[in-house]
N, C-alpha and C positions, 0 to 999 in steps of 0.2 A: 549274294548275300541274304538269307533268310529274316524273315520281319521280326524272328526272336532276336537275331544279331542286331538287326537295324534299331529296337527298342533300346536295346543295352548301350549303342553306341551313343545314340542322343542322352541316354542318360547319363554315360560318362563326358560328353562335352557340353552339355548344359550348362554346367555351373564355369567352367572356364570361358564360353563364350560373351556369358554375363559382366564378367568382371574384366574382359581383355578390350585394349584398346584398338581403335579403328581398322590398324595394318593388321594386327593379328586376327579379328574379327573376320577380315575378308578371307586369310588365309586359313583359317578353319573352315569355314563356309565353301570354299572352293573345295579343300579335301573332303568335306561332308557330302556335298554333290554328286563329287566324282566317286566315292565310295557307294552311296546308297543308291541313287540315279533320280533323288527326288529331282520335282519342280523347284527351282532357286528359291522362287518364293513360300511356298510350302516348307522347305528346310530353313527358312531365318523364320516362319513360325515355330515349327519346333525346338530350335537352339534358343529361341528367346523364351519359350512356356514349359518348355522341358514336355515329354511324349504323353499322349491323352489319358487319362484316368481308365483304365477297363472296369466294365460294367459287371459290376457282381451280380445283379439281375436282367432278363432279358426283358426287354421292354414289349409291350402288347396290351391290347384289351382287357380289363378287368373281367373276370368269369361273370357272365349274366345269371346264367340258368346253371345251378349248381348239381348236386348228384341226385340230391331229393327230389327237385324239381322233373330232373331226366328219369327217373324210376316213376314216378308219378306217370308223368306223359307215358312211357311205357306201358304202364298198367293200363291207361285208357286207351291205348291202340289196340294192345288183344283184346280187351274187352268190347271194342267197337268191331273186330273183326277183321283187323288189320287192313283199315282203309288206307286209303292215300290220304298226303298232306292236305290238297284243296277240300277234301270232302269231310276231313278229321276238324279240320280247324274252325268252320261254322257251327259244327256238330258239336263242341268241346262242352260247352255250358248247359245245352241240355241233357248232354250224357253225363255231366257230371252232377247235374239237380236228378237224374234217376237213379245213380249209383247212391246219393247221400239220403234220396228216401228212402232207399230199400236197405240202408244200413250198410251196405258193401264197402263203402271207399269213405274217409273220413281226411280230409287235408287240411293241411294249417291255411290261414286264411293268406298268407306271404304265396305259400306255394300254388296256392291257387288262381292268386292274380297273375303270378309269371305264368302259368299256362295261357290262361285266358291273352295275354300282351304277347303270346309265341307266334312269329309269322309263319308260312306255310313252310317256305326257304328254311327255317331254323329248325322245324318240326323234321324236313326231310333230312336236317344233317344230324338229327339228334338221333335218329330211328334209322340212319344206312346200317349200322350193324346188326340190324336185327331180320333185315327184309330176306325174302326167299327168292328162287327164280321160277319163273311162269312154268305153267303145264303143256306138254304137247297136244294136240289136236285129233279128236277122235274119228270115227266113221261116220257117215252120211246114208241114212237110210230111206231117203224120200222116193215115193215110186209114184210117176206123173201120171194123173189121171186126167186123159185128154177127150173124153167123152161127152163131159157136160162145162167145159171150160168156156164154150160160149156163149154160155148160158149164165155165167161169173162176170162181171164188169172189170178189167184193170184196175186197178185203185189208181186214182189220181188226187193230188192233192186239193183239188176245186169241190170233191166230193165230201171231205172230211172236216170236221170243225175238230183241230188236234189242239186247243186250247180247253173245250169242254170234254170232260171226265165221263166215260160208257164209249168212246170208240178205243177196242183193244187190236193187238195183234195176236195172234198162236202159232206156234210151232210145238212138234214131236220131236223129244230127245231118246234116241234110243240106246239103251244099254244092254249091247250085245257084245259086251269084250272087244275080242278081235276076229270075230267071223258073225256075218249076216245071216247065216245060215239057221231054220228052224225058228221056233217064237220064244221071243223075249219080253220084258217088260218094256214100256215105253214111261216115258214123263211127257202131257200137256202142259206145254207154258202158255201163259196169259198174261201178258202185259199192258194196263191201261197206257196211253201215250200221253196224255197231259198230266197226270200223276205220281206214273211210273210204278203205281199198283201192281203187285207181282202175287199172282194164284200159280201154285203148281199143283198137279194132280200124276197120280199114277196109274194107269192101265195092265193088264196083264198082257195083253196082246195090241196093234194096231186095228183092230178089227171097226167099220166105222159105228156099229153099235157099244163097243166100250167106248170108243173117243166122243161121240154124243153123250153118253151118261157121264162123263167128268166134266163134259163142256157144262154141262147142263149144275151138277153140282158147283163148281167154279162159279156160275153165275146167281145163283143162291149165295154165295161168300162176299160177292164183292160187295162194297158199303154204297154203291149207287145205280142206278140202272143202267144194263148194257145196252146200248144204243145200236153198236156195229164190230163186227169181227173181219179182219185181213189176214188170210192165211194164204200157204203157199199154193203151188200147184201138187200138192199130195193127195191121192186117192183116198186118203182119210179124211179128209176134208172134201175134195170134189164129190158129193156125191147128193143123190138125191134127198136123201133122208136129211141132212144138214138144210139144204137150198129149201126143203118145203119148210122147215122149222122155222129158217129167218122170215119167210115170206110171212108165215102167221104169226111170227110175234114183230112184223114188221121191223126187224134189223136188218141195216145195211152189212151186206155182205159180198166184201170184195178180193182178191186174189192179186199178186206180187207178179212179177215179169215173171219169167223163165231163166232160170239161170243168172237173176240177177239179187243174192243175197243182201245187198244193202238195200233194197225194198220194205225188207222187216228187219233195221238195224237195232229197231227196240229191243226184240224177242230176241235176236242173235246174241245180244250183248249179254241179257241174262241166261241165254243157255249156257254161255262159257263163263262170266262172272260168277253165276249162283251154283247151277245145276254140277256142272264139270267139277267147279272148284271144289265141291263137296261131295258130293257121290262117287266121283271120281269115272273111271271105264273101265270098270266090272262088268259083268253080266249074273244079270238077274233072270229067272224062271218062276212062272208059276204063280200061282195065288198068293201064298204066304211072302215071298219076295218083295210083290206088288203094297200088303198090307203093311208091311215092315216100311217101305219107303214111302207110302201116305202118312206112316206117323211120325216122320221125319219131316217131312211137309207140313204137317198137323202145326210144328214148332216152327218150323223155318220160315214159314208165312208170314207169321209174329214178327220175328226178328229181321226178316229184310222189310216190311212195311214199315215197322216202329222205330228200328234203329240202325238204319241203314241209309242217309242220305247221299241222294243223287245231283247231278250237275245236267241242266237239260241247255242243248245249244240257242242261244238266243240271235246270233248274226254269224253270219260267215263272210269275209272279204276279199278279193281278190287282187293281191300287189303285181304285179307281174308273174312271175311264175310259180309265187307264195302265196298261199292262201291264209289267212289271220281267221283263227274260230274264237268267239267270245260265247263263254257258259254263264251261266247266272249263278247266284248263292248256291252251294249245296243244302238239299233241305230231302227231310224222310218222304216217303210218298204218306203218312201220316199229315205231316202237315201240308202237303200240297191239297189233300183233300181238306184238311180245315178253312183252306184260303179259296175253295173253289165256291161262287157264288150259288151255282147249278145243285151243288149237292143239299140234302133237306136239315134243317135245322135238328131233329129228331137223329137223324143217323150219325153227325158229328157226335151229338151230347152221347151216343151208344160207343162211340171211338173211343172219346175222355175217359169215359169212365173205364174202359178196357186198358187203356192205356195206362190209367196210375194201378192198374192190379199188376204190371207186369213190371219183372226184373230183370234186366240186361243179363245180369250175370249168372242168373239161376236157367235164364232162358238156352245160353250156352253151352250150362253143362248139362240139362237135359237132352239139348241135340246132339252134344257127344256121346252120351247115354245111349240114345236113341239109334246113332249112326254106328255102333259098336254092335248094336242088334242085327243092325241091316248088313255088316260086314259078314255075320256069320251066313248069312243066304246067298252071298257071290259067291259065282266059280271066277276065282282069281287069276290072273295071265302074270307075267314075270312081270310084265308092264305095270300093269295093275299094283302089285305089291312094292314098285319104285316108288310109285305114285301116290299112294295112301294119303290122304289130304291131313297134314303132320299141322299145320293150322289152325283147325279146326281146335285143339285143345287149347285149354284159359288153364290159367295155372289160378292154384287157391290161394 
């Protein structure tokens, strides 16, 4: 018997059952139980009170974040460079303030309050339709420099004060396309461990002179004194020029262990999440391409350091076979520099003045324009055509 037929039978027997005598009720009940298969107690309830009323409306929680809130969240997510929810959630208030200051976004007070109430899980659910797939990995071009390695100590945690700005990791990212033959542009990536301050610089090739020149340029751009550098075992870093320079400037110079990329986890993360994500895997050759790439980096360093929050690992605990990691609240490198007591007041004042002149939406647009110019200098492969970074586009 179908559910609809059972309902019709209940509707037909209900009035007769209520007016019948005791003996007749027993007969109606027996026949009803046999026909429907209901439990006797449930059958009595149905015959006494009739079939339950159908719900005209599906039950559920009231919609808390309506379409205007989700649309505003989507715009903020795009303006932030598609941050994950754990990094976006603490950064919503500073981002809203910056966009309001620049006249890029004006929200109703109710919409703004709803955005600031959102949890990370809710942000993930609302943004799920807009997320994209990750990109593949590129080629490595590290060439070991073995002659001078014994003069450079392997980095140990006892030698470094990672809570103090100035101790950095550096690495080279090759823009070689699908072949490592010939000369091609390289990106020098420098990351401060304490504040996550990021400085990229493009060089025409990986010669010691070019890399050393890029490193001195990066040092001048840091908002705090450079105290130490940690490099991999690449011959571009393991050379007499850099060793002599560090000794003369009293800089701590250490190297990572061979074939242990986790020894440079901070800069390796930036290589993939920043340089590869934006620049991609094309091949670039010559001075014009390096100049165009440095034009991109001049804007990118402002975008990353002032408007891209990061989370730092503060504790790690092993429970059986599981490792539980705990991170601090996401903050931008700019915010971490302002909180560092070792940074001078004049440097902080200069950073605050620069921050109040920056428009995050305008930075993204300028970054897109310079990326288009850089794209004209690339030698594109089939892989790079498919993996060209569409997430850099910002809706107007």
